[in-house]
VEXROLO-463192 format. One record per residue: chain; x, y, z of N, C-alpha, C in turn; residue in one letter. Coordinates in Angstrom, 3 decimals, m for minus. Layout:
N
> A/X/Y/Z/X/Y/Z/X/Y/Z/A
...
# end
This chain:
157
> A/m161.345/m78.219/165.143/m161.183/m76.738/165.011/m161.095/m76.421/163.611/M
> A/m161.752/m75.279/163.370/m161.931/m74.832/162.068/m161.858/m73.268/162.087/S
> A/m162.192/m72.740/160.878/m162.288/m71.237/160.909/m163.391/m70.682/161.725/T
> A/m164.308/m71.587/162.059/m165.392/m71.362/162.995/m164.850/m70.563/164.318/L
> A/m163.692/m71.168/164.785/m163.136/m70.760/165.977/m162.646/m69.247/165.738/T
> A/m162.098/m68.933/164.643/m161.702/m67.608/164.416/m162.893/m66.640/164.246/I
> A/m163.899/m67.197/163.670/m165.130/m66.520/163.383/m165.853/m66.136/164.735/Q
> A/m165.761/m67.066/165.671/m166.301/m66.797/166.988/m165.589/m65.682/167.679/N
> A/m164.270/m65.700/167.452/m163.509/m64.658/168.095/m163.768/m63.347/167.459/F
> A/m164.016/m63.307/166.125/m164.356/m62.094/165.359/m165.705/m61.540/165.930/E
> A/m166.647/m62.426/166.075/m167.962/m62.088/166.588/m167.923/m61.439/167.946/L
> A/m167.186/m62.091/168.836/m167.143/m61.652/170.280/m166.322/m60.326/170.239/S
> A/m165.354/m60.139/169.514/m164.557/m58.899/169.434/m165.462/m57.735/168.891/R
> A/m166.294/m58.106/167.981/m167.137/m57.040/167.333/m168.171/m56.445/168.377/A
> A/m168.653/m57.385/169.126/m169.577/m57.031/170.352/m168.749/m56.153/171.293/F
> A/m167.622/m56.661/171.669/m166.871/m55.865/172.539/m166.509/m54.516/172.176/F
> A/m166.064/m54.418/170.774/m165.632/m53.021/170.196/m166.885/m52.199/170.236/L
> A/m168.064/m52.705/169.831/m169.338/m51.929/169.786/m169.699/m51.388/171.227/N
> A/m169.505/m52.162/172.150/m169.667/m51.742/173.548/m168.876/m50.545/173.960/H
> A/m167.516/m50.596/173.505/m166.600/m49.590/173.935/m166.934/m48.319/173.014/L
> A/m167.329/m48.545/171.806/m167.618/m47.437/170.877/m168.793/m46.573/171.467/E
> A/m169.709/m47.264/172.150/m170.977/m46.519/172.731/m170.610/m46.021/174.105/A
> A/m169.419/m46.266/174.606/m169.090/m45.920/175.996/m168.532/m44.411/176.168/M
> A/m168.975/m43.773/177.078/m168.442/m42.431/177.404/m167.126/m42.723/178.183/N
> A/m166.034/m42.095/177.537/m164.751/m42.179/178.199/m164.628/m41.914/179.708/A
> A/m165.443/m40.929/180.136/m165.383/m40.573/181.483/m166.081/m41.621/182.465/E
> A/m167.067/m42.229/181.836/m167.774/m43.363/182.609/m166.893/m44.548/182.636/L
> A/m166.013/m44.812/181.604/m165.272/m45.874/181.438/m164.210/m45.991/182.630/A
> A/m163.956/m44.834/183.322/m163.042/m44.678/184.425/m163.693/m44.730/185.824/D
> A/m165.002/m44.948/185.818/m165.718/m45.018/187.123/m165.632/m46.550/187.555/V
> A/m165.402/m46.610/188.842/m165.346/m47.905/189.384/m166.380/m48.006/190.525/Q
> A/m167.548/m48.575/190.244/m168.588/m48.675/191.201/m168.272/m49.415/192.486/P
> A/m168.855/m49.273/193.537/m168.696/m49.978/194.699/m169.079/m51.482/194.402/V
> A/m168.271/m52.409/194.838/m168.632/m53.834/194.553/m167.862/m54.393/193.317/G
> A/m167.190/m53.491/192.685/m166.400/m54.040/191.402/m164.915/m53.712/191.627/F
> A/m164.111/m54.560/191.318/m162.616/m54.617/191.483/m161.910/m53.677/190.503/N
> A/m162.641/m53.362/189.314/m161.978/m52.517/188.253/m162.999/m51.654/187.479/N
> A/m162.595/m50.906/186.644/m163.452/m50.122/185.789/m163.342/m50.686/184.350/N
> A/m164.209/m50.083/183.374/m164.337/m50.527/182.102/m163.058/m50.360/181.335/I
> A/m162.370/m49.336/181.598/m161.080/m49.172/180.901/m160.083/m50.250/181.179/R
> A/m160.108/m50.667/182.438/m159.198/m51.718/182.802/m159.560/m52.993/182.227/W
> A/m160.899/m53.331/182.050/m161.304/m54.573/181.371/m160.893/m54.579/179.914/H
> A/m161.042/m53.442/179.328/m160.591/m53.360/177.846/m159.138/m53.591/177.694/A
> A/m158.286/m53.028/178.702/m156.889/m53.202/178.505/m156.498/m54.747/179.015/G
> A/m157.297/m55.239/179.916/m157.028/m56.578/180.339/m157.347/m57.546/179.165/H
> A/m158.509/m57.363/178.558/m158.826/m58.286/177.412/m157.814/m58.151/176.332/V
> A/m157.298/m57.019/175.881/m156.390/m56.797/175.017/m155.017/m57.508/175.365/L
> A/m154.618/m57.364/176.560/m153.263/m57.917/176.999/m153.363/m59.434/177.119/T
> A/m154.369/m59.878/177.616/m154.665/m61.364/177.781/m154.713/m61.970/176.392/T
> A/m155.413/m61.413/175.451/m155.429/m62.105/174.099/m154.165/m61.961/173.547/A
> A/m153.345/m60.846/173.712/m151.963/m60.801/173.117/m151.145/m61.921/173.732/E
> A/m151.280/m62.201/174.887/m150.414/m63.205/175.700/m150.817/m64.519/175.100/Y
> A/m152.151/m64.936/174.992/m152.470/m66.217/174.508/m152.280/m66.430/173.021/F
> A/m152.533/m65.410/172.260/m152.472/m65.531/170.858/m151.135/m65.342/170.076/M
> A/m150.326/m64.511/170.869/m149.026/m64.155/170.281/m147.895/m64.219/171.208/F
> A/m148.075/m64.903/172.341/m146.999/m65.018/173.450/m146.423/m63.778/173.822/D
> A/m147.319/m62.774/174.159/m146.751/m61.513/174.684/m146.371/m61.750/176.081/F
> A/m145.127/m61.095/176.535/m144.264/m60.300/175.725/m143.079/m60.858/175.189/P
> A/m142.948/m62.211/175.285/m141.774/m62.983/174.709/m141.658/m62.764/173.178/K
> A/m142.718/m63.038/172.532/m142.617/m63.059/171.057/m143.443/m62.015/170.411/K
> A/m144.090/m61.174/171.134/m144.882/m60.073/170.596/m144.461/m58.780/171.157/S
> A/m144.250/m57.850/170.158/m143.932/m56.366/170.586/m144.986/m55.422/170.089/S
> A/m146.215/m55.966/169.897/m147.226/m55.106/169.420/m147.940/m54.280/170.616/N
> A/m147.599/m54.583/171.747/m148.126/m53.848/172.799/m146.977/m53.359/173.762/L
> A/m147.014/m52.216/174.401/m146.038/m51.915/175.394/m145.965/m52.856/176.607/P
> A/m144.731/m53.195/176.943/m144.555/m54.264/178.020/m145.167/m53.761/179.290/K
> A/m145.392/m52.500/179.508/m145.932/m51.960/180.860/m147.448/m52.348/180.943/H
> A/m147.999/m52.824/179.764/m149.381/m53.219/179.900/m149.631/m54.420/180.888/Y
> A/m148.574/m55.188/181.067/m148.669/m56.213/182.126/m148.893/m55.725/183.506/I
> A/m148.262/m54.560/183.803/m148.319/m53.987/185.128/m149.697/m53.305/185.284/E
> A/m150.305/m52.868/184.143/m151.532/m52.102/184.249/m152.716/m53.083/184.162/L
> A/m152.623/m54.067/183.406/m153.896/m54.915/183.115/m153.762/m56.303/183.440/F
> A/m152.688/m56.867/184.060/m152.617/m58.239/184.290/m153.550/m58.656/185.476/N
> A/m153.988/m59.923/185.520/m154.790/m60.367/186.594/m154.296/m59.813/187.829/R
> A/m155.245/m59.365/188.713/m154.863/m58.985/190.063/m154.440/m57.405/190.150/G
> A/m154.377/m56.846/189.051/m154.021/m55.452/188.972/m155.309/m54.596/189.057/T
> A/m155.210/m53.305/189.400/m156.228/m52.472/189.660/m155.931/m51.042/189.199/S
> A/m156.993/m50.283/188.609/m156.737/m48.828/188.252/m156.255/m48.006/189.487/P
> A/m156.574/m48.498/190.645/m156.023/m47.705/191.865/m154.459/m47.739/191.919/A
> A/m153.851/m48.778/191.250/m152.417/m48.905/191.357/m151.690/m48.356/190.102/D
> A/m152.456/m47.784/189.118/m151.929/m47.331/187.848/m150.984/m46.113/188.229/W
> A/m149.719/m46.322/187.556/m148.693/m45.247/187.613/m148.199/m45.141/186.195/K
> A/m147.666/m43.923/185.924/m147.118/m43.642/184.636/m148.187/m43.566/183.491/G
> A/m147.773/m43.873/182.315/m148.643/m43.575/181.183/m149.635/m44.805/181.071/E
> A/m150.883/m44.470/180.998/m151.994/m45.356/180.872/m152.736/m45.066/179.609/V
> A/m152.968/m46.038/178.699/m153.574/m45.742/177.463/m155.050/m45.237/177.569/P
> A/m155.551/m44.363/176.773/m156.938/m43.859/176.770/m157.761/m44.995/176.275/T
> A/m159.033/m44.827/176.568/m160.054/m45.779/175.957/m159.989/m45.994/174.428/L
> A/m159.786/m44.717/173.856/m159.711/m44.782/172.342/m158.421/m45.503/171.853/K
> A/m157.383/m45.422/172.554/m156.110/m46.024/172.153/m156.339/m47.617/172.434/E
> A/m157.021/m47.995/173.400/m157.325/m49.300/173.590/m158.217/m49.909/172.546/L
> A/m159.263/m49.149/172.131/m160.071/m49.545/171.146/m159.395/m49.827/169.791/Q
> A/m158.417/m48.885/169.480/m157.700/m49.108/168.219/m156.815/m50.241/168.323/Q
> A/m156.099/m50.477/169.491/m155.347/m51.715/169.588/m156.096/m52.941/169.574/Q
> A/m157.202/m52.938/170.113/m158.118/m54.162/169.998/m158.531/m54.435/168.495/L
> A/m158.784/m53.343/167.774/m159.195/m53.574/166.323/m157.870/m54.011/165.620/S
> A/m156.786/m53.474/165.803/m155.596/m53.875/165.118/m155.161/m55.358/165.552/D
> A/m155.516/m55.764/166.740/m155.143/m57.085/167.200/m156.183/m57.999/166.493/Q
> A/m157.316/m57.684/166.244/m158.312/m58.453/165.570/m157.764/m58.763/164.141/L
> A/m157.260/m57.815/163.463/m156.760/m58.027/162.117/m155.606/m59.017/162.180/V
> A/m154.707/m58.989/163.211/m153.684/m59.919/163.243/m154.252/m61.324/163.543/R
> A/m155.226/m61.434/164.421/m155.816/m62.725/164.775/m156.395/m63.346/163.506/I
> A/m157.115/m62.656/162.749/m157.732/m63.109/161.532/m156.716/m63.593/160.542/K
> A/m155.460/m63.248/160.646/m154.461/m63.684/159.750/m153.837/m65.006/160.142/E
> A/m154.210/m65.568/161.456/m153.665/m66.746/161.798/m154.089/m67.841/160.992/I
> A/m153.211/m68.662/160.443/m153.596/m69.728/159.482/m154.382/m70.850/160.296/P
> A/m155.471/m71.380/159.512/m156.278/m72.352/160.135/m155.593/m73.521/160.724/E
> A/m154.507/m74.038/160.029/m153.811/m75.098/160.412/m153.066/m74.920/161.794/E
> A/m152.953/m73.648/162.237/m152.387/m73.349/163.502/m153.293/m73.786/164.721/R
> A/m154.534/m73.848/164.376/m155.536/m74.202/165.481/m155.355/m75.581/165.920/L
> A/m154.731/m76.498/165.080/m154.468/m77.891/165.456/m153.127/m78.088/166.161/Q
> A/m152.255/m77.078/166.198/m150.979/m77.158/166.827/m151.044/m77.408/168.238/E
> A/m150.198/m78.496/168.723/m150.087/m78.621/170.109/m149.339/m77.537/170.818/K
> A/m149.784/m77.102/172.018/m149.024/m76.091/172.833/m147.762/m76.682/173.305/L
> A/m146.773/m75.877/173.387/m145.458/m76.285/173.881/m145.612/m76.885/175.387/E
> A/m146.467/m76.116/176.160/m146.983/m76.597/177.506/m148.434/m76.261/177.682/K
> A/m149.070/m77.112/178.325/m150.477/m76.933/178.596/m150.748/m75.646/179.280/E
> A/m151.842/m74.953/178.955/m152.365/m73.715/179.668/m153.786/m74.116/180.082/I
> A/m154.082/m74.018/181.357/m155.388/m74.360/181.861/m155.896/m75.679/181.307/F
> A/m155.047/m76.672/181.291/m155.421/m78.066/180.693/m155.698/m78.015/179.132/N
> A/m155.462/m76.923/178.505/m155.656/m76.842/176.983/m154.403/m77.349/176.376/F
> A/m154.608/m78.201/175.310/m153.400/m78.795/174.716/m153.159/m78.178/173.342/K
> A/m154.224/m77.711/172.660/m153.947/m77.185/171.361/m154.216/m75.679/171.282/T
> A/m153.583/m75.039/170.354/m153.768/m73.566/170.061/m155.290/m73.275/169.848/F
> A/m155.983/m74.060/169.151/m157.452/m73.897/169.010/m158.249/m73.877/170.252/G
> A/m157.940/m74.760/171.141/m158.556/m74.705/172.425/m158.275/m73.435/173.215/E
> A/m157.079/m73.002/173.037/m156.726/m71.708/173.753/m157.376/m70.546/173.053/L
> A/m157.635/m70.507/171.799/m158.408/m69.550/171.061/m159.851/m69.564/171.686/V
> A/m160.478/m70.668/171.777/m161.897/m70.857/172.223/m161.962/m70.245/173.643/N
> A/m160.903/m70.559/174.601/m160.862/m70.007/175.907/m160.738/m68.501/175.780/F
> A/m159.979/m68.061/174.979/m159.908/m66.475/174.784/m161.128/m65.843/174.428/T
> A/m161.985/m66.502/173.537/m163.312/m65.985/173.248/m164.177/m66.030/174.506/V
> A/m164.226/m67.091/175.289/m164.923/m67.132/176.521/m164.404/m66.104/177.512/F
> A/m163.175/m65.789/177.616/m162.579/m64.697/178.486/m163.054/m63.487/178.148/H
> A/m163.001/m63.218/176.800/m163.387/m61.835/176.305/m164.877/m61.611/176.627/E
> A/m165.789/m62.551/176.317/m167.199/m62.438/176.637/m167.534/m62.266/178.114/T
> A/m166.791/m63.042/178.932/m166.925/m62.840/180.409/m166.667/m61.420/180.752/Y
> A/m165.531/m60.838/180.257/m165.251/m59.422/180.596/m166.230/m58.398/180.045/H
> A/m166.751/m58.783/178.868/m167.726/m57.898/178.174/m169.097/m57.936/179.183/L
> A/m169.316/m59.089/179.724/m170.390/m59.083/180.723/m170.160/m58.239/181.945/G
> A/m168.913/m58.202/182.397/m168.604/m57.413/183.547/m168.676/m55.952/183.324/Q
> A/m168.245/m55.509/182.051/m168.357/m54.172/181.478/m169.735/m53.741/181.466/M
> A/m170.580/m54.664/180.971/m172.038/m54.275/180.798/m172.651/m53.989/182.226/H
> A/m172.302/m54.905/183.157/m172.871/m54.669/184.447/m172.365/m53.407/185.122/A
> A/m170.991/m53.156/184.931/m170.496/m51.855/185.489/m171.341/m50.667/184.902/I
> A/m171.456/m50.617/183.575/m172.223/m49.585/182.930/m173.622/m49.523/183.417/K
> A/m174.307/m50.555/183.599/m175.651/m50.468/184.053/m175.620/m49.853/185.613/R
> A/m174.757/m50.373/186.309/m174.815/m49.674/187.772/m174.467/m48.242/187.653/V
> A/m173.454/m47.871/186.895/m173.230/m46.403/186.780/m174.429/m45.674/186.405/I
> A/m175.065/m46.144/185.309/m176.297/m45.352/184.834/m177.446/m45.376/185.890/E
> A/m177.643/m46.441/186.543/m178.660/m46.440/187.601/m178.406/m45.577/188.701/N
> A/m177.019/m45.426/189.020/m176.650/m44.520/190.134/m176.917/m43.146/189.708/Q
> A/m176.535/m42.864/188.417/m176.723/m41.446/187.878/m178.299/m41.088/187.835/S
> A/m179.116/m42.061/187.636/m180.552/m41.740/187.686/m181.141/m41.566/189.017/V
> A/m180.637/m42.311/190.009/m181.048/m42.164/191.397/m180.608/m40.866/192.035/K
> A/m179.432/m40.370/191.615/m178.950/m39.102/192.169/m179.619/m37.883/191.697/Q
> A/m180.428/m37.972/190.690/m181.006/m36.840/189.994/m182.177/m36.288/190.953/V
# end
C-alpha cells in the first residue's frame, strides 16, 4: 500500500463529486421503477459508509450527524426517511470535507492491521481500497438512475 491508495480514493471522489455537481437537485430525489433508492440516498450512503470505514463512525467520529445511519445505512430507503434529511448540496459539501480529512491520513496508517477483520480485509489500506470500489459502484448506480430518468423524460414529451 502506498499513497497510490489515497490517490485512487481522491480520483474516485472527484468523479463522484463532479457527477453530483452536474445533477439537478429535483432529479436527485426521483426513484425510478426498478431501483431501491434515489441519487441523494446514494450520495449520503457513500458519505456515511466512507466515514464508518475511514474514521470508525459513529464511535470515533463526530463529523456527521448520528442520524445519518438511519437515513443512509445499507437496507434503508428514502421512502422511510423521517425528520431532517440533508440536501444534495449539504451532502456534496460533506463529501468534499471528508475528502480533505481522508487525504490527511498518514501513509503508514495504510499498513496498520485492523482490530478485527471487515469483509476479510486485514489492513486499513485494504479497507481503503474497498471503500474506493464501494464508491465507484454507487457512482455507477447513480449514473444508471440519471440515464433512466432522462430517458423517461424524453419519452414523455
